[in-house]
C-alpha positions in Angstrom: 83.4 109.7 57.2 83.2 112.6 54.8 79.6 112.9 55.7 80.6 115.9 57.9 80.8 117.9 54.7 77.1 117.9 54.4 76.2 118.7 58.0 74.7 122.2 58.2 74.2 124.4 61.3 70.5 125.1 62.0 68.9 128.4 62.7 65.6 130.1 62.9 64.5 133.7 63.4 61.5 136.0 64.0 60.2 139.2 62.4 60.3 142.4 64.4 56.7 143.6 65.2 57.4 147.3 65.2 58.7 147.8 61.7 58.3 151.0 59.8 56.3 150.5 56.6 58.1 150.8 53.3 57.3 153.9 51.4 55.1 153.3 48.3 57.1 151.9 45.3 58.7 154.7 43.3 56.6 155.5 40.3 58.0 155.3 36.7 59.0 158.6 35.2 56.6 158.1 32.2 53.3 156.3 32.2 53.4 152.6 31.3 50.8 151.1 28.9 49.6 147.9 30.5 49.6 145.3 29.3 52.4 146.2 26.8 51.5 145.7 23.1 55.0 145.1 21.8 58.4 143.9 22.9 59.4 145.2 26.3 62.8 145.8 27.9 62.8 144.1 31.3 65.8 145.4 33.3 66.6 145.1 37.0 67.0 148.3 39.0 68.4 149.5 42.3 66.1 149.5 45.3 64.7 152.9 46.2 66.7 155.0 48.8 64.4 153.8 51.6 65.0 150.2 50.7 62.7 147.3 49.8 61.5 144.7 52.2 61.6 141.0 51.2 60.7 137.7 52.7 62.5 134.5 51.7 61.2 131.0 52.5 63.4 128.0 51.6 62.5 124.4 52.6 64.4 121.3 51.5 64.8 117.7 52.6 66.9 114.8 51.3 69.4 112.0 52.0 73.1 111.5 51.5 74.5 108.0 51.2 78.2 107.1 51.2 79.3 103.6 50.4 82.9 102.7 51.1 84.6 100.6 48.4 87.5 98.2 48.7 88.5 95.1 50.7 87.3 95.0 54.3 84.7 97.7 54.0 81.1 97.4 55.2 78.5 96.7 52.4 75.8 99.0 53.8 76.2 102.7 53.1 76.4 105.4 55.7 73.3 107.6 55.5 72.3 111.1 56.7 68.8 112.4 56.3 68.4 116.2 56.5 65.4 118.5 56.7 66.0 122.3 56.7 63.7 125.3 56.6 64.8 129.0 56.4 62.5 132.0 56.9 64.3 135.3 56.3 63.1 138.9 56.3 65.5 141.6 55.1 65.6 145.1 53.8 67.5 145.6 50.5 69.3 149.0 50.4 71.1 150.4 47.3 74.9 151.0 47.5 77.4 152.3 44.9 79.4 150.0 42.7 82.7 150.5 40.9 81.2 149.3 37.7 78.2 150.6 35.8 77.4 147.0 34.7 76.7 145.9 38.3 73.9 146.4 40.8 75.0 146.3 44.5 72.8 146.1 47.6 73.4 145.9 51.3 70.9 143.6 53.0 69.7 144.6 56.5 68.4 141.8 58.7 64.8 142.2 60.0 64.2 138.7 61.3 65.3 135.1 60.7 64.3 131.6 61.7 66.0 128.3 60.7 65.1 124.8 61.6 67.3 121.8 60.8 67.0 118.1 61.7 69.8 115.7 60.9 69.4 111.9 61.4 71.7 110.7 62.8 71.9 112.1 65.4 68.2 112.8 65.1 68.4 116.2 66.8 66.5 119.2 65.7 68.3 122.6 65.9 66.3 125.9 65.9 67.6 129.4 65.7 65.3 132.4 66.0 66.2 136.1 65.7 63.6 138.9 65.9 61.6 141.0 68.3 64.9 142.2 69.9 65.5 138.6 70.9 67.9 135.7 69.9 67.2 132.2 70.9 68.7 128.7 70.1 67.0 125.4 70.9 67.9 121.8 70.6 64.8 119.6 70.3 62.6 121.0 73.2 65.5 122.4 75.3 66.4 126.1 75.0 70.1 126.5 75.4 70.4 130.3 74.6 67.9 133.1 75.1 69.2 136.6 74.8 67.3 139.9 74.8 68.2 143.4 74.0 71.8 144.6 74.2 73.1 142.4 77.1 76.6 144.0 77.0 78.3 141.0 78.8 77.4 138.7 75.9 79.7 138.1 72.9 76.6 137.9 70.7 73.4 139.8 71.2 70.2 140.4 69.2 71.2 144.1 68.6 74.4 142.9 66.8 72.2 141.4 64.2 68.8 143.0 64.0 68.6 146.2 61.9 72.3 145.7 60.9 73.7 144.8 57.4 74.4 141.1 57.2 75.3 140.6 53.5 76.5 142.5 50.4 74.8 141.3 47.2 76.3 142.2 43.8 74.4 141.3 40.6 75.3 141.9 37.0 73.2 144.1 34.7 70.8 141.1 34.1 70.2 140.3 37.8 72.6 137.3 37.9 74.4 137.1 41.3 78.1 137.8 41.0 78.8 137.5 44.8 77.0 137.3 48.1 79.3 138.3 51.0 78.3 137.8 54.6 79.0 140.8 56.8 78.8 141.9 60.4 80.8 142.0 63.6 82.9 138.9 64.1 80.5 137.0 66.5 77.5 137.8 64.2 79.4 137.0 61.0 80.6 133.7 62.3 77.0 132.6 63.2 75.5 133.9 59.9 78.2 132.3 57.8 77.0 128.9 59.1 73.6 129.3 57.6 72.6 128.8 54.0 72.0 132.5 53.4 74.3 133.0 50.4 72.9 129.9 48.7 69.3 130.9 49.2 69.8 134.6 48.2 71.7 133.6 45.1 69.2 131.0 44.0 66.3 133.4 44.2 67.9 136.2 42.1 65.8 136.1 39.0 67.5 136.7 35.7 66.3 139.4 33.3 66.6 139.2 29.5 69.5 141.1 27.7 67.1 142.3 25.0 63.5 143.4 24.6 61.1 140.5 24.7 57.6 139.6 23.8 55.3 136.8 25.2 56.8 133.5 24.2 60.5 134.6 24.2 63.0 132.8 26.3 66.4 133.4 27.9 68.7 131.4 30.2 70.6 131.7 33.4 72.9 129.5 35.6 71.9 128.8 39.2 72.9 126.5 42.1 70.5 124.6 44.3 70.3 126.0 47.9 71.0 122.6 49.4 74.1 120.4 49.8 74.0 119.4 46.1 74.4 123.0 45.1 77.5 123.3 47.3 79.1 120.6 45.2 79.1 122.9 42.2 76.3 121.4 40.1 75.4 124.3 37.7 71.7 124.3 36.7 70.8 125.8 33.3 67.4 127.5 33.9 65.2 128.6 31.0 63.0 131.7 31.6 60.0 132.2 29.3 57.8 135.4 29.3 54.2 134.1 29.2 52.3 137.3 29.7 51.5 140.3 32.0 49.6 140.4 35.2 49.2 142.7 38.2 50.5 141.6 41.6 48.5 143.8 43.9 48.7 147.2 42.1 52.1 146.5 40.5 52.2 145.8 36.7 54.3 142.7 36.3 55.7 140.5 33.6 54.9 136.8 34.4 57.9 134.6 33.7 57.9 130.8 33.9 61.1 129.0 35.0 62.0 125.5 33.7 64.9 123.1 33.7 65.4 119.3 33.4 68.5 117.1 33.0 69.2 113.4 32.9 72.8 112.9 32.1 76.1 111.2 33.0 79.7 112.4 33.2 78.7 115.9 34.2 81.5 118.2 35.3 81.3 120.1 38.6 82.4 123.7 38.8 84.6 122.8 41.8 86.8 120.4 39.8 85.5 116.9 39.8 82.9 114.9 37.8 79.4 113.6 38.6 78.8 110.1 37.4 75.0 110.7 37.3 72.9 113.8 37.4 69.1 114.0 37.4 67.2 117.1 38.2 64.0 119.0 37.5 63.1 122.6 38.3 59.8 124.5 37.8 58.7 127.9 39.0 57.1 131.3 38.3 58.3 134.9 38.8 56.6 138.2 38.5 58.9 141.1 37.5 57.6 144.6 38.3 58.0 146.5 35.0 57.5 149.9 36.7 60.3 149.6 39.3 62.6 146.8 37.9 62.2 144.8 41.1 61.1 141.2 41.6 57.6 141.3 43.1 57.3 137.6 43.7 59.0 134.3 42.8 58.5 130.6 43.7 60.5 127.6 42.6 60.2 123.8 43.2 63.1 121.4 42.5 64.2 117.8 42.9 67.8 116.6 42.2 69.7 113.4 42.5 73.4 112.9 41.9 76.1 110.2 42.2 79.8 110.6 42.2 83.0 108.7 43.2 85.1 110.1 46.0 88.3 108.7 44.5 90.5 111.3 46.2 89.7 109.9 49.7 92.1 107.6 51.5 89.4 104.9 51.2 87.5 105.1 47.9 83.8 105.7 48.2 80.7 106.3 46.1 78.3 109.0 47.2 74.6 109.4 46.3 72.4 112.3 47.2 68.8 113.2 46.6 67.1 116.4 47.7 63.9 118.2 46.9 62.9 121.7 47.9 60.6 124.7 47.6 61.8 128.3 47.6 59.9 131.6 47.6 60.8 135.3 47.4 58.1 137.9 48.1 58.3 141.7 48.2 56.5 143.2 51.3 55.2 146.6 52.2 55.8 146.0 55.9 56.7 143.3 58.3 53.7 141.0 58.9 51.9 141.5 62.2 51.3 137.7 62.8 52.6 136.2 66.0 53.5 132.9 64.2 56.3 131.9 61.8 55.5 130.7 58.3 55.6 127.1 59.5 52.8 127.8 61.9 54.9 127.7 65.1 54.5 130.6 67.6 57.4 133.0 68.0 59.5 132.3 71.1 56.6 130.3 72.6 58.7 128.0 74.8 60.0 130.8 77.0 57.8 133.7 78.2 
């Protein structure tokens, strides 16, 4: 029935091997005492003109159950199990914004892989984009394999690789205001079917609006990068500065992320009410105090919700439970490995 709402298209991609290394991070105009001895102003900043390379890894799995209510309905709920993973490499480039209180970036695609299995029907869908190649696969059968320009095709790897695929606008504290998918119509249509906006928005780490010392906290609102997030469940995340560490050579502020809720009658931001909400989130982020960039972040979460679909022709009660892991990492250059993050070989099925 309305289970189609939760069916996501699956995709997967691959990094380009011959990627130009990112120039060394721009240095601060004045020397930074490290670790700081007093309150410090942590503020996000635009990427350098040459851009900043990032890797995103998102993995989640869960179940949706819909039980029809009323006379003549079946007692057993309809169920869909989902397992999705996304591996994304992109270059974040600064662009101008109409407001001084916003930071805007255009995101250029370097490589992408997504793998999704829905049961039923029990099929696994894979999309890979990288190495001047685009391939889709259903279970073990390759149904699309495009290389280079291939001018007779409506969609080619070169419509995607090295091209802007999204516009990201954050406020002055690093909170996402909008994530807009971009590209030529065939590319935009395919990219819009992937959980790119949800994953990018979830991993934007909020900065404090005041100078902070170790132990200080601040809050931000985020949405899970899974089907529960699409239902408008706002998550209040507490950020706490716990200390200062170096990530590689970068002087960073170490921030711990936490959130937990067990509640009933929780409003959704898309206009209905959850009967039950249970979730827990934990993570860590390292904010580069020299450049204002996120050097690394990782989050684990689990969420369960229940709500009545009273607006349907046949009333129903829906339950969902999902758990996931998400990671954002700044890179100096594309990794040279010939495998994806899940251990699978790039484009191994077709030589």
